[in-house]
Structure formats: structure tokens, C-alpha cells
C-alpha positions as CSV (number, residue, x, y, z in Angstrom):
1,M,-1.6,33.9,20.9
2,A,-1.2,30.2,20.3
3,R,-4.2,28.3,19.1
4,E,-5.5,25.7,21.5
5,F,-4.9,22.1,20.3
6,T,-8.1,20.1,19.7
7,P,-8.0,16.3,19.9
8,Q,-7.2,14.6,16.6
9,I,-7.1,11.2,15.1
10,V,-5.4,9.7,12.0
11,T,-7.7,8.5,9.1
12,A,-6.9,7.1,5.8
13,N,-8.2,4.8,3.1
14,D,-7.5,1.1,3.1
15,L,-5.2,0.5,0.1
16,L,-6.8,-2.7,-1.2
17,L,-10.5,-2.2,-0.2
18,G,-10.8,1.7,-0.2
19,D,-12.6,1.6,3.0
20,V,-12.2,4.6,5.5
21,V,-9.9,3.5,8.3
22,Y,-8.6,4.9,11.6
23,M,-5.4,4.3,13.4
24,T,-5.5,2.6,16.9
25,S,-3.1,3.1,19.7
26,Q,-1.2,-0.1,18.5
27,G,-0.7,1.5,15.1
28,R,-3.2,-0.9,13.5
29,W,-6.1,0.2,11.2
30,V,-9.8,-0.2,12.2
31,R,-13.0,0.8,10.4
32,E,-14.7,2.1,13.6
33,L,-13.9,5.6,14.6
34,E,-14.8,4.8,18.2
35,N,-11.5,2.6,18.3
36,A,-9.3,5.3,16.9
37,H,-6.4,6.5,19.1
38,I,-6.9,10.1,20.1
39,A,-3.9,12.4,20.0
40,N,-4.1,15.0,22.8
41,S,-1.1,17.1,21.7
42,A,0.4,18.3,18.6
43,E,3.7,16.2,19.1
44,Q,1.6,13.1,19.5
45,A,-0.4,13.8,16.5
46,R,2.7,14.4,14.3
47,T,4.2,11.1,15.6
48,M,1.0,9.2,14.7
49,L,0.7,10.8,11.3
50,E,4.4,9.9,10.5
51,H,3.8,6.4,11.4
52,A,0.7,6.2,9.3
53,I,2.5,7.7,6.3
54,S,5.2,4.9,6.7
55,Q,2.4,2.2,6.2
56,Q,2.0,2.7,2.4
57,E,1.6,-0.9,1.9
58,Q,-1.7,-0.8,3.9
59,V,-3.2,2.6,3.5
60,V,-3.3,5.6,1.2
61,G,-4.0,9.4,1.9
62,A,-3.3,9.4,5.7
63,Y,-4.1,12.7,7.5
64,L,-5.1,14.2,10.8
65,T,-8.6,15.2,11.6
66,S,-10.1,16.9,14.5
67,I,-12.7,15.2,16.7
68,V,-15.2,16.1,19.3
69,I,-15.5,14.1,22.5
70,D,-18.9,13.9,24.0
71,D,-19.8,13.7,27.7
72,N,-19.4,9.8,27.6
73,G,-15.9,10.0,26.1
74,K,-17.1,8.8,22.7
75,P,-15.4,10.6,19.8
76,S,-17.3,11.9,16.7
77,P,-16.1,13.9,13.6
78,A,-15.8,17.6,14.1
79,H,-16.4,18.3,10.4
80,F,-19.1,17.4,8.0
81,R,-16.7,15.7,5.5
82,E,-15.4,13.4,8.2
83,A,-18.9,12.6,9.4
84,F,-19.9,11.7,5.8
85,R,-16.7,9.5,5.5
86,A,-17.4,7.8,8.8
87,K,-20.8,6.6,7.5
88,G,-19.2,4.6,4.7
89,P,-20.0,4.8,1.0
90,S,-23.5,5.6,-0.1
91,N,-24.9,3.7,-3.0
92,L,-28.4,5.3,-2.7
93,F,-29.6,7.6,-5.4
94,H,-30.3,11.3,-4.3
95,G,-31.4,14.4,-6.2
96,K,-30.2,14.5,-9.8
97,Q,-28.9,10.9,-9.5
98,A,-32.3,9.6,-8.7
99,D,-33.8,11.7,-11.6
100,Q,-31.3,10.2,-14.0
101,A,-31.8,6.6,-12.8
102,A,-35.5,6.8,-13.0
103,G,-35.5,7.7,-16.7
104,P,-38.6,8.8,-18.7
105,G,-41.8,8.3,-16.8
106,G,-40.2,7.8,-13.5
107,Q,-39.4,4.2,-14.3
108,Q,-36.1,2.7,-12.9
109,R,-33.6,1.9,-15.6
């Protein structure tokens, strides 16, 4: 039995800035997932990915990722990794990073 297609978008990283970017219906790159073009078929997804891969002067690491569309038509990442990427880089210290940054006696280094 064939697996049902789930909506997908193309994501990559901006070549110069490193930011997470998403492909629009015009084949441009934006930083907002809400503006990404949604592929509703495997053929459309493959075409979009081929176009993204050909833009090596703008992006690196282009790939397809599944999304979930809510009742209002807003897309959101289907996987934790993509949800984390969509939020942007984190420069806050957490867990062991916080302990190492604090140094002896809990003082910030």
C-alpha cells in the first residue's frame, strides 16, 4: 500500500548569513516559515527541491521537510528538529552550558 503524501516545504540555510530559510512559490528565499510554498504532491516537492539545489550561490543544504497545517491554514513544522530550526539560533545558556559559563561560586565568567 502506498504511503499517503504529507504536505512539504523546502528549507535550507542562507549561504552568507547561515539563517534558516524557506522557499516561496516564486522560488525566492524567506526566513518566515508561514511564507513557504507548500508542496501538495510528491512531483511538486521534487520539482521544488531540484530548483532549490540549483541555487547554490544563495543557499546550502536544501531539503524537503514535512509540515502540519492547522485549522486556519497556517503551516508549522511536523518534527522537533524543524521546530527548533524555525525558532532561530539560541544564544542562551542551558544545562551544562550554564554551569560552565557560571564558573566557581556561580559567578558569570
